[in-house]
MIBA-48011 format. One record per residue (C-alpha): residue number from 1; y, x, z. Coordinates in steps of 0.001 Angstrom, whole numbers. Example, Ala and Ser with C-alpha at 12.3 -4.5 7.8 and 13.67 -1.06 7.14 Angstrom:
! MIBA-48011
1:-4500:12300:7800
2:-1060:13670:7140
END
This chain:
! MIBA-48011
1:-24502:21233:-15685
2:-22416:24126:-14400
3:-20925:24626:-17870
4:-17137:24484:-17326
5:-16842:22447:-20517
6:-19223:19774:-19257
7:-17304:16427:-19183
8:-18373:15181:-15759
9:-15897:12305:-15965
10:-18103:10743:-18641
11:-20992:10272:-16233
12:-21482:6673:-15140
13:-23860:4345:-13380
14:-24357:1352:-15667
15:-25898:-2082:-15255
16:-28468:-3240:-17798
17:-28607:-6852:-18910
18:-31481:-7549:-16488
19:-29397:-6320:-13544
20:-31136:-2960:-13188
21:-29144:239:-12736
22:-29339:3385:-14847
23:-27417:6643:-14859
24:-25668:7604:-18095
25:-24502:11189:-18636
26:-23845:13738:-21386
27:-26921:15581:-22579
28:-27432:19233:-21618
29:-29835:21914:-22866
30:-31918:21550:-19689
31:-32903:18072:-20934
32:-35162:19555:-23619
33:-38476:18853:-21870
34:-37392:15357:-20794
35:-36290:14630:-24363
36:-39682:15699:-25712
37:-41375:13404:-23182
38:-39002:10589:-24176
39:-39806:11061:-27843
40:-43544:11099:-27185
41:-43301:7653:-25582
42:-41609:6051:-28574
43:-43828:3872:-30703
44:-44396:4814:-34332
45:-42359:1793:-35342
46:-39390:2828:-33199
47:-39505:6389:-34574
48:-39626:5090:-38117
49:-36639:2814:-37619
50:-34607:5620:-35994
51:-35554:8569:-38229
52:-36494:6720:-41455
53:-39955:8294:-41370
54:-42909:9088:-39068
55:-41322:12080:-37210
56:-44203:12387:-34702
57:-42723:15357:-32832
58:-39356:17090:-32497
59:-39339:20594:-34045
60:-37846:23396:-31936
61:-34843:23721:-34226
62:-34029:20010:-33982
63:-34607:20050:-30236
64:-31993:22750:-29782
65:-29557:20873:-32020
66:-30153:17586:-30165
67:-29620:19068:-26694
68:-26820:21549:-27430
69:-23547:19751:-28137
70:-19854:20635:-27844
71:-18897:17314:-26113
72:-16138:16907:-28684
73:-17168:16723:-32324
74:-20845:16539:-31372
75:-21574:14270:-28404
76:-24782:12853:-26960
77:-25522:10670:-23951
78:-28799:9993:-22178
79:-29652:7008:-19993
80:-31789:8200:-17100
81:-34015:6255:-14699
82:-35296:8545:-11988
83:-36217:11739:-13813
84:-37004:10065:-17122
85:-34803:9622:-20180
86:-35100:6045:-21422
87:-32378:5976:-24099
88:-30357:8451:-26168
89:-27180:7951:-28187
90:-25158:10484:-30177
91:-22432:10969:-32711
92:-21605:13864:-35019
93:-18149:14326:-36500
94:-17814:14139:-40255
95:-15329:16719:-41510
96:-12536:18356:-39549
97:-9626:16042:-40279
98:-7877:14716:-37127
99:-8442:11045:-36530
100:-11555:11219:-38689
101:-15019:9648:-38605
102:-18333:10369:-36937
103:-21880:9241:-37630
104:-23404:7404:-34686
105:-27020:6587:-33795
106:-29102:5753:-30755
107:-32692:4979:-29800
108:-34188:3216:-26768
109:-37699:3653:-25367
110:-39868:674:-26247
111:-40429:-457:-22660
112:-36647:-555:-22076
113:-35635:-2320:-25274
114:-33959:-5682:-24801
115:-31974:-4467:-21758
116:-28687:-3985:-23624
117:-28795:-176:-23483
118:-27817:222:-27133
119:-24575:-1706:-26520
120:-23811:385:-23432
121:-24380:3642:-25326
122:-22144:2456:-28166
123:-19298:1692:-25735
124:-19503:5127:-24096
125:-19838:6957:-27400
126:-16787:5130:-28757
127:-14771:6045:-25646
128:-15765:9723:-25958
129:-14901:9693:-29664
130:-11458:8207:-29028
131:-10883:10819:-26334
132:-11737:13482:-28928
133:-9303:12082:-31483
134:-11816:10262:-33677
135:-10995:6785:-34907
136:-13995:5556:-36895
137:-17789:5349:-36681
138:-20278:5276:-39526
139:-23990:4487:-39291
140:-26974:4518:-41627
141:-29448:1794:-40645
142:-32598:558:-42327
143:-32112:-3001:-43507
144:-35191:-4049:-41550
145:-33795:-2631:-38292
146:-32359:-5977:-37243
147:-31912:-4972:-33601
148:-29676:-2014:-34452
149:-27673:-4059:-36950
150:-27152:-6729:-34293
151:-25845:-4148:-31796
152:-23128:-3100:-34232
153:-22413:-6630:-35435
154:-22051:-8088:-31937
155:-19927:-5256:-30487
156:-16689:-6975:-31464
157:-15527:-4479:-34081
158:-14615:-5288:-37692
159:-17688:-3851:-39447
160:-17861:-3227:-43188
161:-21271:-3028:-44895
162:-22705:-1476:-48027
163:-26342:-1551:-49236
164:-28094:1310:-50978
165:-31852:1354:-51551
166:-32917:-396:-48376
167:-30351:1405:-46223
168:-27357:-356:-44759
169:-24195:1754:-44453
170:-21870:493:-41702
171:-18299:1561:-40933
172:-15829:351:-38315
173:-12728:1451:-36411
174:-13464:2152:-32746
175:-10073:1379:-31232
176:-10569:-1499:-28763
177:-9815:-4919:-30184
178:-9270:-8184:-28404
179:-12751:-9278:-29470
180:-14463:-6002:-28489
181:-12895:-6134:-25025
182:-13958:-9767:-24668
183:-17524:-8821:-25657
184:-17500:-5937:-23173
185:-16228:-8167:-20360
186:-18763:-10911:-21091
187:-21661:-8440:-21108
188:-20379:-6765:-17959
189:-20124:-10117:-16184
190:-23612:-11191:-17199
191:-25208:-7875:-16207
192:-23427:-7483:-12871
193:-24032:-11130:-12015
194:-27714:-10602:-12726
195:-27822:-7559:-10440
196:-26410:-9655:-7572
197:-28753:-12513:-8467
198:-31650:-10113:-7903
199:-30338:-9447:-4362
200:-29817:-13115:-3505
201:-32999:-14519:-5111
202:-35817:-12207:-4013
203:-39414:-13342:-4209
204:-40416:-10960:-1429
205:-38632:-9155:1389
206:-39740:-6120:3397
207:-38076:-5466:6762
208:-38225:-1721:7338
209:-37891:-1082:11056
210:-39179:-4526:12081
211:-39478:-3858:15794
212:-41563:-5763:18324
213:-38651:-5312:20746
214:-36480:-8482:20632
215:-33372:-6414:21419
216:-33656:-4376:18189
217:-31869:-5366:14981
218:-35061:-5020:12945
219:-36680:-7678:15111
220:-33638:-9947:14706
221:-33672:-9728:10907
222:-37385:-10498:10705
223:-37055:-13392:13141
224:-34153:-14876:11166
225:-36105:-14645:7918
226:-39051:-16456:9478
227:-36949:-19083:11274
228:-35048:-19757:8066
229:-38356:-20575:6333
230:-37794:-18062:3528
231:-39331:-19276:286
232:-41081:-15995:-508
233:-43271:-13399:1181
234:-42091:-11417:4222
235:-43525:-7983:5059
236:-42697:-6244:8367
237:-42809:-2443:8094
238:-43566:-713:11387
239:-45952:2263:11652
240:-46522:1595:15354
241:-47521:-2079:15241
242:-50312:-4079:13603
243:-48167:-7199:13489
244:-44664:-8374:14360
245:-43989:-12003:15293
246:-47538:-12786:14179
247:-47062:-11333:10682
248:-49161:-8374:9563
249:-47167:-5147:9615
250:-47491:-2156:7285
251:-47001:1482:8180
252:-44920:2086:5057
253:-43397:-16:2305
254:-45688:1814:-123
255:-48738:242:1574
256:-47602:-3314:818
257:-50053:-4576:-1824
258:-47547:-6732:-3720
259:-44212:-6052:-5370
260:-41169:-5838:-3089
261:-37930:-7226:-4504
262:-35695:-6663:-1482
263:-35938:-4307:1489
264:-33842:-4732:4627
265:-33411:-1337:6265
266:-32986:-1370:10048
267:-33792:2217:10967
268:-31336:4837:12306
269:-29247:6668:9729
270:-31147:9877:10440
271:-34318:8338:8989
272:-32774:6983:5788
273:-34060:9786:3517
274:-37698:9048:4327
275:-37098:5320:3851
276:-35411:5952:502
277:-38334:8050:-703
278:-40805:5263:67
279:-38612:2553:-1470
280:-38134:4597:-4633
281:-41860:5207:-4869
282:-42559:1497:-4376
283:-40033:400:-6980
284:-37990:-1795:-4645
285:-35230:-3548:-6605
286:-32518:-3805:-3921
287:-31711:-2624:-401
288:-29780:-4159:2469
289:-28877:-1474:4990
290:-27870:-3027:8310
291:-27953:327:10118
292:-24696:2059:11026
293:-23959:5770:11270
294:-22848:6440:7700
295:-19237:6563:6428
296:-18261:4697:9583
297:-19404:7718:11629
298:-17471:10511:9946
299:-17846:13131:7235
300:-21568:13830:7690
301:-22319:10129:7552
302:-20189:9784:4431
303:-22201:12500:2694
304:-25453:10758:3669
305:-24099:7436:2411
306:-23164:8856:-973
307:-26522:10573:-1286
308:-28310:7330:-491
309:-26384:5310:-3093
310:-26779:8018:-5707
311:-30540:8066:-5218
312:-30761:4266:-5221
313:-28777:3863:-8424
314:-30686:6662:-10143
315:-33843:4620:-9572
316:-32361:1271:-10598
317:-31586:-215:-7161
318:-28489:-1937:-5757
319:-27464:-1365:-2131
320:-25717:-3811:223
321:-24127:-1933:3120
322:-24662:200:5034
323:-23395:-1212:8332
324:-23825:-4682:6831
325:-24577:-7979:8532
326:-26786:-8946:5586
327:-27035:-11619:2904
328:-27952:-15295:2843
329:-28759:-17910:235
330:-29078:-21533:1362
331:-30586:-22846:-1906
332:-33614:-25030:-1147
333:-35830:-22887:-3368
334:-34800:-19647:-1621
335:-33777:-20278:2025
336:-32905:-16616:2577
337:-31402:-15519:5883
338:-31586:-11730:5693
339:-28820:-11306:8264
340:-28396:-10546:11944
341:-27055:-14066:12508
342:-29589:-16378:14180
343:-28251:-19480:12411
344:-26475:-20219:9157
345:-24054:-22982:8220
346:-25578:-25900:6361
347:-26079:-25783:2626
348:-22833:-26236:739
349:-20947:-25062:-2307
350:-18834:-22246:-806
351:-19552:-18591:-1507
352:-18390:-16196:1205
353:-17932:-12425:1001
354:-17049:-10552:4184
355:-16503:-6834:4260
356:-16817:-6682:8036
357:-20311:-6781:9519
358:-19048:-7112:13085
359:-16919:-10143:12242
360:-19631:-11769:10141
361:-21463:-13629:12916
362:-18189:-15100:14211
363:-17321:-16237:10676
364:-20687:-17951:10281
365:-20366:-19685:13646
366:-16862:-20899:12780
367:-18056:-22271:9448
368:-20875:-24140:11204
369:-18540:-25638:13798
370:-16030:-26769:11202
371:-18606:-28307:8876
372:-18177:-25889:5983
373:-21437:-25368:4096
374:-22245:-22150:2232
375:-24131:-21558:-984
376:-24317:-17803:-489
377:-23033:-15294:2047
378:-22752:-11511:1751
379:-21516:-9118:4425
380:-21241:-5736:2718
381:-20177:-3524:5623
382:-19163:-114:4276
383:-19402:-1476:728
384:-20949:1715:-619
385:-22351:-73:-3674
386:-22284:-3875:-3868
387:-18686:-5028:-3418
388:-16529:-8104:-3620
389:-16065:-7473:-7339
390:-19821:-7814:-7876
391:-19805:-11132:-6036
392:-16890:-12395:-8132
393:-19005:-11658:-11209
394:-21941:-13549:-9699
395:-19951:-16602:-8633
396:-18351:-16804:-12095
397:-21651:-18159:-13455
398:-23262:-19548:-10285
399:-23732:-23317:-10690
400:-24081:-23746:-6904
401:-20633:-22385:-5946
402:-17361:-24326:-6258
403:-15140:-22374:-3832
404:-14978:-18650:-2976
405:-13779:-17251:365
406:-13101:-13535:874
407:-12501:-11481:3995
408:-11246:-8104:2721
409:-10329:-4907:4494
410:-9991:-2478:1567
411:-10279:-2393:-2208
412:-12499:-87:-4215
413:-11217:-1030:-7676
414:-8153:-3276:-7366
415:-7445:-3382:-11109
416:-10905:-4742:-11776
417:-10562:-7161:-8869
418:-7413:-8542:-10459
419:-9088:-9034:-13822
420:-12158:-10727:-12354
421:-10254:-12878:-9875
422:-7822:-14084:-12548
423:-10731:-15228:-14716
424:-12707:-16819:-11857
425:-9704:-18585:-10294
426:-9116:-20510:-13523
427:-12196:-22580:-12709
428:-13074:-21792:-9082
429:-10567:-21527:-6214
430:-10542:-18106:-4546
431:-9102:-17829:-1016
432:-8646:-14417:595
433:-7509:-12951:3878
434:-6651:-9244:3707
435:-6564:-7465:7045
436:-4502:-4346:7681
437:-1224:-5860:6459
438:751:-4174:9219
439:-1644:-1569:10628
440:-3696:236:7957
441:-7420:274:8576
442:-9472:3456:8349
443:-11111:3744:4924
444:-14693:3278:6110
445:-16013:2885:2597
446:-16546:5914:390
447:-15091:3811:-2440
448:-11981:2484:-702
449:-8464:3296:-1871
450:-5228:2805:74
451:-3069:-24:-1206
452:391:-1145:-172
453:763:-4735:984
454:3390:-5508:-1665
455:828:-4438:-4258
456:-1774:-6702:-2652
457:666:-9605:-2783
458:1405:-8971:-6457
459:-2306:-8679:-7204
460:-3132:-11992:-5514
461:-184:-13913:-6985
462:-909:-12706:-10492
463:-4618:-13454:-10182
464:-4251:-16954:-8749
465:-5875:-15948:-5457
466:-4784:-18124:-2535
467:-3688:-15607:73
468:-3833:-16548:3759
469:-2886:-14481:6782
470:-5541:-15482:9321
471:-9200:-16422:9455
472:-8203:-19880:10749
473:-6076:-20417:7637
474:-8968:-19193:5505
475:-11193:-21958:6843
476:-8388:-24543:6775
477:-7884:-23959:3074
478:-11566:-23572:2265
479:-12413:-26833:4020
480:-9858:-28752:1968
481:-10942:-27183:-1340
482:-14633:-27727:-616
483:-14359:-31436:179
484:-11310:-32822:-1628
485:-10048:-32819:-5229
486:-7073:-30761:-6401
487:-3683:-32517:-6332
488:-1930:-33353:-9574
489:1466:-32501:-8095
490:3518:-31927:-4927
491:4280:-35579:-4018
492:2890:-36393:-583
493:2747:-39675:1327
494:2300:-39953:5102
495:486:-42725:6982
496:-170:-42754:10714
497:-8:-44659:13967
498:2624:-42489:15618
499:6263:-42110:14622
500:6456:-38741:16365
501:3514:-37358:14414
502:4907:-38808:11191
503:8189:-36955:11724
504:6332:-33701:12390
505:4416:-34137:9148
506:7627:-34905:7227
507:9223:-31745:8618
508:6185:-29731:7601
509:6270:-31169:4087
510:9911:-30136:3709
511:9242:-26676:5145
512:6402:-26090:2688
513:8462:-27136:-335
514:6495:-30323:-1005
515:8026:-33681:-1902
516:7872:-36493:654
517:7291:-39888:-971
518:9247:-42489:980
519:9404:-42554:4757
520:6275:-41925:6832
521:4407:-45210:7301
522:3795:-46062:10961
523:1234:-48834:11390
524:1763:-48830:15145
525:-442:-47844:18044
526:-2043:-51295:18213
527:-3110:-51410:14546
528:-6808:-52022:13965
529:-9020:-50250:11430
530:-8360:-52855:8727
531:-4585:-52584:9006
532:-4790:-48788:9040
533:-7038:-48808:5965
534:-4722:-51180:4115
535:-1736:-48863:4634
536:-3803:-45879:3525
537:-5044:-47699:410
538:-1516:-48720:-554
539:-236:-45170:-212
540:-3094:-43397:-1979
541:-3102:-45957:-4782
542:547:-45417:-5681
543:1225:-43702:-9003
544:4037:-41823:-7264
545:1683:-40126:-4802
546:-383:-36984:-5467
547:-1770:-36413:-1958
548:-1929:-38095:1443
549:-1563:-36922:5023
550:-3074:-39363:7519
551:-2395:-38887:11232
552:-4090:-40843:13977
553:-3902:-40632:17755
554:-6188:-43164:19455
555:-4513:-45248:22129
556:-5896:-45060:25630
557:-9422:-46489:25935
558:-9698:-46932:22148
559:-12585:-45515:20121
560:-11238:-43773:17014
561:-14544:-43961:15142
562:-13872:-47251:13321
563:-10464:-46015:12195
564:-12034:-42793:10874
565:-14643:-44713:8873
566:-11943:-47024:7548
567:-9898:-44012:6419
568:-12835:-42375:4637
569:-13811:-45581:2856
570:-10203:-46348:1869
571:-9677:-43013:107
572:-13164:-42677:-1416
573:-12970:-42273:-5180
574:-9172:-42037:-5264
575:-9239:-38657:-6990
576:-6444:-37456:-4703
577:-6710:-35039:-1772
578:-6421:-36369:1761
579:-5941:-34344:4935
580:-5750:-35703:8429
581:-4977:-34860:11998
582:-7608:-37003:13633
583:-8341:-36809:17322
584:-6633:-33360:17299
585:-9843:-31630:16169
586:-10256:-28945:13503
587:-13742:-29962:12410
588:-14951:-32935:10399
589:-15796:-35847:12712
590:-19005:-37676:11896
591:-17103:-40756:10780
592:-15038:-38708:8258
593:-18043:-36917:6788
594:-19897:-37688:3582
595:-23316:-36315:4428
596:-25303:-34273:1937
597:-29085:-34155:1565
598:-29455:-31791:4523
599:-27005:-33764:6656
600:-24093:-31291:6308
601:-20635:-32594:5324
602:-20284:-32674:1548
603:-17841:-33551:-1197
604:-15672:-36514:-224
605:-15548:-35642:3476
606:-12029:-35797:4908
607:-11077:-32525:6654
608:-9336:-32827:9999
609:-6895:-30314:11477
610:-5781:-29669:15027
611:-2088:-30077:14192
612:19:-31684:11450
613:1526:-28317:10590
614:-1862:-26788:9809
615:-2855:-29781:7696
616:330:-29645:5634
617:174:-25854:5286
618:-3366:-26054:3888
619:-2311:-28804:1494
620:685:-26737:371
621:-1510:-23763:-502
622:-3769:-25971:-2568
623:-779:-27553:-4340
624:517:-24108:-5330
625:-2923:-23094:-6558
626:-3278:-26281:-8611
627:145:-25603:-10142
628:-909:-22038:-11061
629:-4168:-23276:-12531
630:-2362:-25872:-14658
631:78:-23253:-15961
632:-889:-21811:-19356
633:-2694:-18533:-18947
634:-320:-16609:-21164
635:-1170:-14071:-23820
636:-1519:-10324:-23702
637:572:-9382:-26702
638:1927:-6202:-28196
639:5648:-6872:-28809
640:6826:-6839:-32395
641:8011:-3468:-33625
642:5959:-1413:-31168
643:5081:2027:-32577
644:2210:3044:-30331
645:885:6027:-32298
646:4344:7574:-32581
647:4909:7144:-28838
648:1545:8686:-27952
649:2160:11673:-30195
650:5590:12202:-28650
651:4236:12013:-25093
652:1352:14333:-26001
653:3808:16919:-27327
654:5928:16691:-24203
655:2888:17040:-21935
656:1574:19945:-24002
657:4848:21806:-23500
658:3558:22952:-20111
659:-151:22967:-20860
660:-2077:20088:-19322
661:417:19302:-16570
662:3578:17208:-16567
663:6533:18197:-18672
664:9156:20421:-17183
665:12644:19337:-16300
666:14811:18579:-19279
667:17692:20715:-20370
668:21169:19812:-19323
669:22839:19819:-15964
670:23018:16101:-15683
671:22873:13278:-18185
672:22892:9532:-18091
673:19100:9582:-18086
674:18396:12645:-15943
675:19618:13306:-12426
676:22081:16173:-12429
677:20600:17923:-9421
678:17163:18113:-11024
679:15567:15806:-8461
680:12503:13883:-9523
681:13146:10152:-9339
682:9495:9319:-9569
683:7780:11737:-7259
684:5230:14093:-8851
685:6054:15050:-12419
686:9227:15968:-14275
687:12076:13945:-15665
688:12808:13808:-19347
689:16040:14519:-21133
690:18158:11797:-22675
691:16943:12188:-26224
692:13306:12164:-25127
693:13690:9034:-23029
694:15590:7234:-25771
695:12944:8202:-28335
696:10080:6883:-26207
697:11908:3662:-25310
698:12811:3138:-28967
699:9110:3159:-29886
700:8840:-24:-27809
701:12017:-1680:-29062
702:14032:-910:-25909
703:17524:297:-26699
704:20117:1908:-24441
705:23834:1193:-24882
706:25377:4115:-26833
707:26999:6826:-24711
708:28366:10375:-24828
709:28568:13155:-22247
710:32037:14545:-21571
711:33317:17389:-19375
712:37077:16980:-19771
713:39688:14274:-20237
714:40097:15187:-23919
715:36340:14975:-24518
716:36225:11613:-22761
717:39087:10241:-24885
718:37439:11505:-28067
719:34074:10033:-27087
720:35672:6653:-26382
721:37393:6683:-29755
722:34084:7489:-31464
723:32175:4760:-29622
724:34898:2135:-29830
725:36812:471:-27019
726:36363:-919:-24432
727:34209:1683:-22673
728:32973:2556:-19211
729:33104:5992:-17583
730:30434:6959:-15052
731:29941:10102:-13038
732:26938:12091:-14190
733:26000:12901:-10587
734:23368:10411:-9392
735:24786:10163:-5869
736:27894:8594:-7363
737:26474:6846:-10400
738:24073:4458:-8617
739:26159:3437:-5614
740:26428:-296:-5126
741:30176:-42:-4427
742:30691:1455:-7938
743:32789:4346:-6609
744:31528:6548:-9430
745:32170:4023:-12206
746:35260:2818:-14086
747:34902:-252:-16308
748:36726:-2017:-19157
749:38793:941:-20302
750:40633:-188:-23419
751:42601:2652:-24986
752:43081:6440:-24720
753:45543:6279:-21824
754:43199:4135:-19729
755:40290:6491:-20460
756:42294:9603:-19562
757:43601:8101:-16343
758:40144:6886:-15351
759:38647:10304:-15957
760:41292:11966:-13768
761:40773:9433:-10982
762:36997:9817:-11144
763:37180:13623:-10925
764:39579:13371:-7996
765:37237:10924:-6224
766:33951:12751:-6834
767:34885:16374:-7557
768:32434:16146:-10477
769:33671:16939:-13991
770:30753:15684:-16098
771:30889:11995:-16927
772:29298:9513:-19236
773:31402:7548:-21649
774:29515:4430:-22674
775:30108:1288:-24689
776:30871:-1625:-22385
777:28041:-4104:-22085
778:28817:-7833:-22063
779:29588:-9242:-18646
780:26489:-10545:-16919
781:24048:-10130:-14058
782:23016:-6590:-13154
783:19214:-6239:-12897
784:16779:-3440:-12135
785:13436:-3141:-13918
786:11080:-329:-12957
787:7653:1095:-13593
788:6544:2092:-10089
789:3857:4701:-9511
790:1139:3182:-7325
791:-1847:5183:-6006
792:-4295:2302:-6372
793:-3204:611:-9597
794:-1665:3498:-11496
795:1541:1592:-12213
796:3281:-1615:-11191
797:6245:-3402:-12727
798:9121:-4168:-10357
799:12058:-6501:-11017
800:15084:-7481:-8971
801:18803:-8078:-9138
802:21127:-5171:-8380
803:23175:-5114:-5212
804:23278:-3932:-1627
805:21964:-7221:-210
806:18986:-7106:-2545
807:18178:-3560:-1473
808:18487:-4343:2236
809:16293:-7445:1977
810:13764:-5782:-326
811:14169:-8643:-2790
812:11909:-7226:-5466
813:9035:-8847:-7295
814:6008:-6922:-8558
815:3361:-7431:-11196
816:186:-5507:-11901
817:-419:-4121:-15370
818:-1217:-5374:-17906
819:1278:-8231:-17950
820:859:-11399:-20001
821:3623:-13586:-21356
822:3118:-15862:-18346
823:3329:-12870:-15971
824:6618:-11785:-17541
825:8093:-15263:-17176
826:6989:-15433:-13545
827:8285:-11944:-12704
828:11903:-12563:-13712
829:11917:-15818:-11726
830:10189:-14455:-8619
831:12977:-12738:-6591
832:14758:-14937:-4079
833:18031:-14189:-5885
834:16607:-15204:-9277
835:18388:-18609:-9306
836:21591:-16642:-9984
837:20175:-15888:-13431
838:20024:-19587:-14277
839:23743:-20063:-13613
840:25404:-20493:-10233
841:28741:-22130:-9348
842:29746:-22490:-12941
843:28525:-19126:-14220
844:26682:-19392:-17548
845:22899:-18850:-17449
846:21563:-15609:-18836
847:18925:-15421:-21547
848:15744:-15369:-19517
849:13698:-15058:-22693
850:15404:-11721:-23397
851:14550:-10514:-19883
852:10938:-11614:-20401
853:10820:-9682:-23681
854:12120:-6561:-21916
855:9428:-6939:-19245
856:6712:-7222:-21891
857:7997:-4174:-23753
858:8220:-2016:-20651
859:4828:-3257:-19467
860:3274:-2364:-22819
861:4820:1103:-22616
862:3421:1682:-19125
863:-40:417:-20077
864:-298:2402:-23307
865:1264:5615:-21957
866:-366:6327:-18579
867:1349:9728:-18502
868:4621:7878:-17941
869:4584:7780:-14158
870:7992:6229:-13588
871:10671:4380:-15541
872:13896:3013:-14085
873:16152:728:-16129
874:19146:414:-13800
875:21170:-1491:-14565
876:19978:-3810:-17276
877:22813:-6282:-17832
878:21565:-9818:-18530
879:24019:-12228:-20113
880:24068:-15367:-22280
881:23906:-12991:-25270
882:20802:-11078:-24192
883:20018:-7939:-22181
884:21622:-4506:-22514
885:20135:-1465:-20794
886:22910:895:-19715
887:20925:3521:-17811
888:17332:4721:-17990
889:15319:7440:-16316
890:11722:8453:-17035
891:9186:10763:-15397
892:6036:12168:-17003
893:3087:13474:-15038
894:-708:13601:-14929
895:-2086:10163:-15778
896:-3744:8303:-12912
897:-7434:7522:-12834
898:-7713:3957:-14046
899:-10987:2361:-13056
900:-10487:-626:-15296
901:-8985:-1116:-18712
902:-10125:-504:-22254
903:-12929:1886:-21317
904:-16687:1368:-21318
905:-18627:-485:-18641
906:-19485:1402:-15478
907:-20238:649:-11857
908:-17466:1733:-9492
END
């Protein structure tokens, strides 16, 4: 694998449909012996279906041809489990024409058939073929080979068929389609969910390092498993003890007589290699590593962590941790507490993922105190393998989870997180607190990437994730979502027994942008439970009310219990959310709880908050989420008139001009589209010349107002006459051209004399002789639309209104690519100054639909052309007639590594 032409980027860990892990990589000549062994294990039937005949052994000539490929026109992948090849897929180009076809085929060992490996191989072969310039696959399949036919048929491509003497000839284009991407995503979700299911539903657990010393973490994990009454078998592993906590111990996991589904590793990091060897030999399906001393301990620990995960995945195992608190599943049939926490919250319908192991116990204790029951809990620690993305996949299809809570420190694959969270949040609320907003955290995980907080905010908003700033807010919001229905709107009524509290609630409602229905109802301090319940019933039963805030302060020497029961009974079955500040507590009082089977508060319980402000803030977050969920999802469309192939060819030529790197600076000492001093507006990479930028933008239907470059008064006058008056003149030097005070710009020049005078004044002001003469755009609002290079996402879209105040206040909105029609509509309305676009103090409203179309076109460009690292449309003039771009700059550079998009499935 030292061949310099070996495409290492095509290697991938993949998840089979049963949740097991395999390693997929390009074949190499050294695989010859393993390929012979693989072939010898195929049944006669499988060989016949693949090779159309017996083919009992591979001749030497074929073996060399199978294992020696060019990774371009001839490509082959192997799926490896341990040291064994279990599946092979290949394609061979047909002819030499660019954009041509290749014949594709694959075969899976009999004992691994039915795991979805054929579909995985097809995805990776198609991606490699597209990378090599191929556009079509062909396959010859025996009519009786129904499994192979089904793989092609169900892949989501438009497959044509032709029969000839018992052989089925299939052909299909391999460019991703909406259906093929949907098929890929559905299979990915099912497989990754199954892999997490295997971790959370083990039939047996081994605790490696189960100490007899109560102060050791191995002892704590074993004790918690036993106290939790785990529904399967528990095996302590301790070479120095015959038993631990009265349970027979084994010297090694390999001595356990039964299968081991899950192993909890509680030995020092220095001993992990020996533990891994025994777990691999035993065939353990998943590991939880609670030990520290890996990536959290520096470079040597990071190397050990990566080696551990690589070995685990190569043998089909998932890893939670290291430095993890553990995992828990409260289902009655499982009762798994494989954590360091001595007690778990009651059973509930909330899934919780926490990246921090140290904070995990405090989170569990808080959930218990506040009456929030969990379905599942995972603390992933360094998140070397299993991550929050895996849990999102699991909870997407988990019937026992209605709400998801996340405590995040870093992201490993933010683009994938956005895709998964957007899909999950459409049916299941997702609430997240992201630490490190002000002070960046060290990247403890080997898979973490730095991410700016504005990017996090855009990611959460676009995905429908309810973002909170503190752990207290996380539980406030989770408690409301877990126990109360979603509101139909923002109209809120207030009922209480204190005027002062009612006013505080009304203020909070106004501050949060909710609508107060009528005045707060004050039943008086002396009101009994019946009177209180009657007022609550009247308010919650009104058709004008979407939610209710009930506040109650018991008078001196008065028991609040009857009032609490009256409140719960009055709102039961209303279908509207109710929050309360009852007895100034932030848990659910017994009288407000609807008890589940295990006695924990369940659906219909009324959450109580320690202050009216916290109650209203939680309600406001849920109202915004319900509004997002009710908003149409939007479509991912390619705007009409887009010429993708032409744009890609143009960008490829420009990139090729300097080999494999970014294009060089464009010719010309300063143009409307290129900074005159040669500075790079987008960081790494090189700016393009005017004609190049205009050509690329034109492929996406984005035009720039016509202009000419002039270096004298006569040239400026001639250019204006050619373009037609009125015109604008702008200095070509960027330090003058983009100033908010417009010192370097002269507008509305109608006639030769005005143009000549403006040119002279501009030269005198700036001492620069080169100017742009440009057709005047209609009067309107000046906007800025950008493609921003982001290290974690690749690119973001940014939108804001032009102006000094906007720049000082940072009034920009961001969206993560790709953008849907709904994303585009939200982006142009997101800045605080956006109401100016709808008309202000008599100004006519601009065409927001034209702005949305421009966003979609620029977003499509950025998504389809990853080599475009930066685009700045500044200004884009929005008016009642549409949008006119008057200035554009573009930077090309090496494309970013995108961990999510149209490519094949892989674990990241």
